[in-house]
N, C-alpha and C positions, 0 to 999 in steps of 0.2 A: 504494499500500500504506498504511494507516495505520500510524503509527511515534509512539511514546514520545518526545517531544521533551526530557524533563527531563535536566537536566545529570549528567554521570555523576563518579564519584569516582574516577578513574583516575590521577591525577597527584598526588603530594604532595611535601612538602620534603623534601630528604635528612636533616635532621634528625630526621625522624620514622620512616627506613628502621631496621627490626630486625636486617638482616644483610647479608652482602655480595650476596646473591642479591636481596633485598629492594633495594637499590641498583641492582643491575643491571637490574632491571625497570623502573626509573625513566630509566636511558640507554638502554633498549629503546624506551621510550614517546617519549623527544625526544633522539633521539642527534645531531641539529644543536645542540642547545645544549650539550651536553657534550663533542661530538669535535670539534673544529676540522678541518674537511676531511674529516670521517668517517674519521679515521685510526685505525688498531687499536693505532697508536705512543701516543696519545694514552691510549687507553683503558688499556692496559698500564701507563703513568705513573701512571694516577689507581688502579689497584688496588695497584700497590707503595705509594703514599702511604698507601692505605687499610691495608696490613699494616704499615706502619711505625709509624702513627697507634695501633694496636691495641698493637704491643710498647712504644711509650712510655707508652701508659696501663694497661699490665698487663691488659689484655683479653684473655681467653682465647675466640677464635672462629677456628675452621680457615677460612684462605682457601688456595686451590689455586691462584692466579693469579701466583706468583713466576714469571719467565721460565723458572726451571729446575723450577718446581714440578709439583704432580701432575696439572693439567689438560695441561701439556705433554708430561708422561709418558704419558698416556693417548693424546694426540694422535698422538704419533710410534707407540705402538704399535698404535694402528688404523689408521694409514696403511702401517705395515711401514717407518719411515723411520727412520734413526740420526742424524737432522742435530742439529747442537748449539745450533741457532737457538731462540728462544723462540717460544711459541705466536703472539704477533702477528705477526713476521716469516714464520713458516711460514702462516698463513692469508693473510697479504696476497699471497704469492706462488704459492699455488695456487687462489685464487679461480676458480670457474669463471666464463665470460665472461658469463653469465645471471644472475648475483648479485652482489652486492658485499662486499668482506669484512667490514663490521659484519653483515650480513645472514647471513654465511656463520660469522661467530662466534656468533651467537645460535641459530643452527640446530645447531652444533656443542654448544654450552652445552646447551641442551633436552636433547640424547642423552647428554653426559655426567653429568648430573644424574640421568636414568632409571637409568643403569649403576651409578652410585655410591652409590644410595639404600640399596641392600640393607646395603652395607657400613657406611654410614653409622649404619644403622638399629641395628647392632647395638655401636657406641661408646658407650659412656658419656660422654665427653667431646664428644659433637657430636649431641645431642638434636635431634631436627626437630619442627618443629611443623606440619608439611604433613600434610594427611590422605592415608592410605594410599591411597585411593580416587584421588588426583590423580596417581598413577604412572601409571595405565593411559590417562590424557589424555595425559601428555606423551609416554609411547610412540607414542600414535597420531599427536600434532604431529609427533614427530621423524619419522614415516613420509613426510613430504609434504615437496616442494621449494617452500616457500611462494614464496621468490625469484624461482621460475621461472614464478610465476602471474600473469597480468595482472589486477589490481584495477579495480573499477569505478571509483577515483579515478584511472585512468589511471597508477599507478605499479605497483609489484609488490606481492604480497599480503603481503610479509614483516613486515609489522604485525598480521595477522590473528591469529596465534595468542596474541599479548598481549592483545587485545582481547575474545578467548575465554576467556581465562584472568581477566581482569576481570569478565566476566559470569558466571563460574562461582562467582566468590569474592564475587558481590553479597549483602548483607545488608541493604538497605534497596530500597525501590520507584525511588528517585531513582538507584540503582547498577544497578538491574537495568531498564535500558534498552537497546534495539538501535539506538541513535541511531549507536554507531561501526561497526556491521554493515551498515545501512542504507547504497547507494549504494557500498558494497564488494563484499561478497559478492554482493549482488542490488541491482538497481535496479529498483522496483517489482517487477513480476513476471518481470523479465529477470535470470537467473541467471548470475553471472559463473564466471570461470574456479576460484575456491577453494570454490565451492560444494560439490561432492562431498567434498572434505577436510573443509570445515567440517560437514558434515552427520554424517560419522564421529567426529570429535571431539565433536559435542553429544551423539550418543548414548553415548560413553564416559563424558562426565560424568554422563549421566542413569542410567547403569547402577547407580551405586552411589547411593542414595537420602540416605545420611548424609553425601554429600561436599558438596552445596549445600542451602542455605536454600529454604524454598517459593517465595520471591518470584523466587530464581534458576531455579528448575525451570519456574516459570511463564513467564520471559523464554525459557529454553531450548525450551518446547514451541512456544512461539509461533513461534520461529525455524524449529523444524522443519517447522512447518504451511507456513511460506513457502516452505521449500526445497523441501518435497514437491509444491507445487502452481506452479513454475515452467513457463516456456514456451520455453526454449532448450535447446540441445543437451545441457546438463548434467543436464538433468532426471531422464532416463532412469536415470542412475547413482545422483542423489539418492534416488529413487523405490525403486530396488533395495536399496540399503542401508538404508532406513527398513523395508522389507519385511522385512529379515532380523532385525529387532529390535522385532517388532510387540509382544512381551509386556512389554516396557518402557512401551509406551502404554498398555496394557490395565492396568497397574499404577497408573500414573498416573491413568488414567480412574476407577479404583476407590479410590484411596486420597489424592489431593492434596485438601488443605482449600480450595482454592479452586474454585467452579464455573465460571469463566473458563478457568482452567488445566485443566480436566476437558473444557472445551468444545473446546481447542485439541487435547487428545488425540483427542477423539471425531472432531472434524472431519478430521484426518490419516487417522485409520483407515478414516473413511467413504469417503475418497477412495483408499484405497491396500489396504485389506484385500480379499483373495479370498475369504474365508471369511465370507460374507454372514450365516449363521444365526449365527455366533458373536457376530459384530459386533451383532447384534439382541437376542441373549440377553442381552448385557454392558447394552447399552442401558436394556433392560427392568430391570436390576438395581439400575442407579444413577439411574434419571430422576427421583429425587428431588433429585437433587445435579448436575442440569445445567441449564442455563438453559431457561425455557420453550419457546423454539421448537426444542430439540432432544430434547426428552421424546418 
């Protein structure tokens, strides 16, 4: 499978982070660097230091990760427990056998952010720069046990959500690369365990065209093309998910500014669309905006 091998801008210096969640994304990307022994106790200590530093410098930013803070309260309410232990201890002692404490923390963090978003959006003290369309993406991510999936890299797929979020946020061609997805979600035409979940996340991102830049949408459409053409047991589920969202592909076929991106949408539809007369009509309508071999 041809892949763009341009470098990704996925990791940045901690001084360039804009808030606690931005910092946590850096920890998610390189947990081994930030957390000795991959221990949540170290993460809890880091976040406590973060909160103290905000207070020392009189910076008004809500941080919910005190041992007795909002995240801990949410965690106990969600699990129906009344323990006095903080979130790190609670997650460390209850992590499923098929996951790790760090993977479990980030899975729970994604769910927490989704559930807290409506409340935070109403608070004048906690404005969010996050696009509203990203909430649907985070909900879809939280539905899947990524840590329980076998990745193409022979580890778990716990890193795939952050890779997808980076792709969704891409603003330049150098950022809009499938390098972090190739050999993880798929190896050439062989789809791996996270392929069906990835398909759903990609479609959630494409559902709101205002969420992504044209270069990001082009990369997501390319990824969707590969996911729809795989030849392993995950293919059937991927195909069914894509067929349920064909109008997203038709929208990109008719509106995307790039003829290459339109070609990705067309080729996926050509493979999966069951209404052949419809596809033929759309092909005729946009033929001047397709590469010559697809007109």
